[in-house]
C-alpha positions in Angstrom: -22.0 5.4 -24.9 -21.6 4.9 -21.2 -18.3 3.1 -20.5 -19.7 1.6 -17.2 -22.5 0.0 -19.3 -19.9 -1.4 -21.7 -18.0 -2.9 -18.8 -21.2 -4.6 -17.6 -21.6 -6.1 -21.1 -18.0 -7.4 -21.0 -18.5 -8.9 -17.5 -21.7 -10.6 -18.4 -20.0 -12.1 -21.5 -17.1 -13.3 -19.5 -19.2 -14.9 -16.8 -22.1 -16.0 -19.0 -24.4 -14.9 -16.2 -26.3 -11.7 -15.3 -26.4 -12.9 -11.7 -22.6 -13.5 -11.4 -21.9 -10.2 -13.1 -24.1 -8.4 -10.5 -22.0 -10.1 -7.7 -18.7 -9.2 -9.3 -19.6 -5.6 -10.1 -21.5 -5.1 -6.8 -24.8 -4.2 -8.5 -28.3 -5.4 -8.2 -29.2 -7.8 -10.9 -31.9 -5.4 -12.2 -29.2 -2.8 -12.7 -27.2 -5.2 -14.8 -30.2 -6.0 -16.9 -31.0 -2.3 -17.3 -27.4 -1.4 -18.4 -27.2 -4.3 -20.9 -30.6 -3.2 -22.4 -29.4 0.4 -22.7 -26.4 -0.7 -24.7 -28.6 -2.9 -26.9 -31.0 0.0 -27.5 -28.1 2.2 -28.6 -26.7 -0.4 -30.9 -30.1 -1.5 -32.1 -29.2 -5.2 -31.6 -29.7 -8.0 -29.1 -26.3 -9.0 -27.5 -27.3 -12.0 -25.4 -29.7 -14.9 -25.5 -30.5 -17.3 -22.7 -29.1 -20.9 -22.9 -30.5 -22.7 -19.9 -29.2 -21.0 -16.7 -26.5 -19.2 -18.6 -26.5 -16.5 -21.2 -24.5 -16.5 -24.4 -23.6 -13.9 -27.0 -25.6 -13.6 -30.1 -23.9 -13.2 -33.5 -24.2 -9.4 -33.0 -22.8 -9.8 -29.5 -19.8 -11.8 -30.8 -19.1 -9.1 -33.3 -19.5 -6.2 -30.8 -17.5 -7.7 -27.9 -14.0 -7.2 -29.3 -14.9 -3.6 -30.2 -16.3 -3.0 -26.7 -13.1 -4.4 -25.1 -11.0 -2.2 -27.3 -13.0 0.9 -26.2 -12.5 -0.1 -22.6 -8.8 -0.6 -23.1 -8.5 2.7 -24.9 -10.3 4.4 -22.0 -7.8 2.9 -19.6 -4.9 4.0 -21.8 -6.3 7.5 -22.0 -6.6 7.7 -18.2 -3.1 6.4 -17.8 -1.7 8.9 -20.3 -3.4 11.8 -18.4 -1.9 10.6 -15.1 1.3 8.9 -16.1 2.6 8.4 -12.6 -0.7 7.3 -11.0 -0.9 3.9 -9.3 -4.6 3.4 -9.9 -7.1 1.8 -12.2 -7.6 -1.9 -13.0 -4.8 -4.5 -13.4 -5.6 -8.0 -14.6 -3.1 -10.7 -13.8 -3.2 -14.3 -15.1 -1.4 -17.0 -13.1 -1.6 -20.8 -12.6 -2.7 -22.0 -9.2 0.8 -23.3 -8.2 2.5 -20.0 -8.6 -0.4 -18.0 -7.0 -0.7 -20.2 -4.0 3.0 -20.8 -3.2 5.0 -18.0 -4.8 3.0 -14.8 -5.2 1.5 -14.2 -1.8 4.4 -11.9 -0.7 4.2 -10.1 -4.0 0.5 -9.5 -3.7 0.9 -8.2 -0.1 3.7 -5.8 -1.1 1.8 -4.6 -4.1 -1.4 -3.9 -2.2 0.6 -1.9 0.4 2.3 0.2 -2.3 -0.7 0.5 -4.7 -3.9 0.4 -2.6 -5.9 2.3 -5.3 -5.3 -0.3 -8.0 -8.2 -2.7 -8.6 -6.3 -6.0 -8.9 -8.1 -8.9 -10.7 -6.5 -12.4 -10.7 -7.4 -15.1 -13.2 -6.3 -18.6 -12.3 -5.9 -20.6 -15.5 -3.9 -23.3 -17.2 -0.6 -22.1 -18.7 -1.8 -22.6 -22.3 -5.0 -20.6 -21.6 -2.9 -17.9 -19.9 -0.8 -17.6 -23.0 -3.8 -17.5 -25.3 -5.5 -14.8 -23.2 -2.3 -12.7 -23.1 -2.0 -12.9 -26.9 -5.7 -12.0 -27.2 -5.1 -8.9 -25.1 -7.4 -9.7 -22.2 -4.6 -9.8 -19.6 -2.2 -7.1 -18.5 0.4 -9.5 -17.1 0.7 -13.3 -17.4 2.9 -15.4 -15.2 3.2 -19.0 -16.2 5.5 -21.8 -17.2 7.0 -21.5 -20.6 4.7 -23.5 -22.8 5.1 -21.4 -25.9 7.3 -18.5 -27.2 5.6 -15.2 -27.5 5.6 -13.2 -30.8 7.9 -10.2 -31.2 6.9 -7.1 -29.3 6.0 -8.7 -25.9 8.0 -7.8 -22.8 9.0 -11.3 -21.6 11.1 -12.1 -18.6 12.5 -15.5 -17.4 12.0 -15.7 -13.7 13.2 -19.0 -12.3 13.7 -22.7 -12.9 11.6 -25.0 -10.6 12.1 -28.7 -10.2 9.2 -31.1 -10.2 8.7 -34.2 -8.0 6.6 -37.3 -8.1 5.2 -37.9 -4.6 3.2 -40.4 -2.6 2.4 -41.4 1.0 5.6 -42.8 2.5 4.3 -46.4 2.9 3.0 -46.3 -0.6 6.1 -44.7 -2.2 8.2 -47.6 -1.1 6.1 -50.0 -3.2 5.9 -47.9 -6.4 8.2 -48.7 -9.3 8.4 -45.9 -11.9 11.8 -47.0 -13.3 11.3 -50.5 -14.7 10.0 -50.2 -18.3 7.0 -52.0 -19.7 5.1 -52.8 -16.6 1.8 -51.9 -14.9 1.4 -50.3 -11.4 -1.8 -50.7 -9.4 -1.6 -47.1 -8.2 -3.1 -44.2 -10.1 -2.4 -40.5 -10.3 -4.2 -37.7 -8.6 -4.1 -34.7 -10.9 -5.0 -31.0 -10.5 -4.8 -30.2 -14.2 -4.2 -32.7 -16.9 -2.9 -30.0 -19.2 -0.4 -28.7 -16.7 3.1 -28.8 -18.1 4.5 -30.9 -15.3 1.7 -33.3 -15.8 2.6 -33.5 -19.6 6.2 -34.2 -18.8 5.3 -37.1 -16.5 2.7 -38.5 -19.0 5.3 -38.4 -21.8 7.8 -40.2 -19.5 5.3 -43.0 -18.7 4.4 -43.4 -22.3 8.0 -43.5 -23.5 8.8 -46.2 -21.0 5.6 -48.3 -21.4 4.7 -47.8 -17.7 0.9 -48.0 -17.1 -0.9 -46.7 -14.0 -4.4 -47.2 -12.8 -7.0 -44.7 -13.9 -6.4 -41.1 -12.6 -8.5 -39.0 -10.3 -8.8 -35.3 -11.1 -9.2 -32.8 -8.3 -9.1 -29.1 -9.1 -7.4 -28.0 -5.9 -3.7 -28.4 -5.0 -4.4 -28.7 -1.3 -7.0 -31.4 -1.9 -4.6 -33.2 -4.2 -1.9 -33.2 -1.5 -4.3 -34.3 1.3 -5.5 -37.2 -1.0 -2.0 -38.3 -1.8 -1.0 -38.2 1.8 -3.9 -40.4 2.7 -2.7 -43.0 0.2 -5.2 -42.5 -2.6 -2.6 -42.2 -5.3 0.6 -40.5 -6.4 1.0 -37.0 -7.8 3.5 -35.0 -9.9 3.8 -31.3 -8.8 6.4 -28.5 -8.7 8.6 -29.4 -5.8 7.9 -26.1 -4.0 4.3 -27.1 -3.7 5.2 -30.2 -1.6 8.4 -29.0 0.1 6.9 -28.8 3.6 5.3 -32.2 3.3 8.5 -33.7 2.0 10.4 -32.2 4.9 7.9 -33.3 7.5 7.6 -36.8 6.1 4.0 -36.5 5.3 5.0 -37.3 1.6 7.9 -39.1 0.1 9.5 -38.6 -3.4 9.1 -41.5 -5.8 12.2 -42.1 -7.9 12.0 -41.8 -11.7 14.4 -41.5 -14.6 12.7 -38.5 -16.1 15.1 -36.3 -18.0 12.9 -33.3 -18.1 12.6 -32.4 -14.4 12.3 -28.6 -14.3 9.7 -25.9 -15.2 10.7 -22.5 -16.5 8.6 -19.7 -14.9 8.3 -16.6 -17.0 6.3 -13.3 -17.1 4.9 -11.4 -20.0 3.7 -7.7 -19.7 1.3 -6.3 -22.3 1.5 -2.6 -21.5 4.0 -1.1 -19.1 1.6 1.1 -17.1 2.8 2.3 -13.7 0.8 -0.4 -11.9 2.0 -3.1 -14.3 5.6 -2.0 -14.0 5.4 -2.0 -10.2 3.9 -5.5 -10.1 6.5 -6.8 -12.5 9.3 -5.3 -10.5 8.0 -6.9 -7.3 7.6 -10.3 -9.0 11.2 -10.2 -10.3 12.6 -9.1 -6.9 10.9 -11.9 -5.1 11.0 -14.8 -7.5 14.5 -14.1 -8.9 15.9 -13.5 -5.4 14.6 -17.0 -4.5 16.2 -18.7 -7.5 
């Protein structure tokens, strides 16, 4: 069975779209369709059905996908075993937006310089989803805040502790009271991810102290969140490194709280220590731990 065709099936399943799979794999959409049909012919089963503008796995497809992924992983492992020192092949990294945007850019630049033949794929997800994908075996490396402990057998490294800050536009920050318990504030939050750990810390603090805010606005972009907060649309809680420049310039001001949990623990988990994964992990440790 053609491994390239199996990769196509995996990509279509991940993106729920023949068209998006064609873009990601740099194929014509007709090629994607042909390759999927070839796999279906060999298996004697239909793997996908259309659901509106998307496609979804059939029962047979759901059963086949884990085996397809295992075959692709075994193929990668065989290639790595045949070339133990080679810096090539795919490397799938999972990371939250905060760390990717503000901490990993120097790491990515150094890695691409030293391993230009590695096909690097970055998945930007919530920390809980990153943990789940790592345990499911779909990521090679996961960097995230420590939301759960990994089972035995994972190579896990603690990287750094990062403080969090509640911020608002300066003129607004002076009017916000997040210390007096059992009261209501007219201002609302601007969130980039309601399931983010720093958001959970802040939500728990508000609930414990009976502090009520106006309804939140959710924007899935850190830069948009910061611009919206700076324009006075609301307050936000973020890792301090995300807003360090704005706090220094005066574009944003910190809002005092009595939160007892004020730090995030960044950690890294490596599934298989291939040469590429090992190099990437080393660069992450050198950069992030040197900053701490």
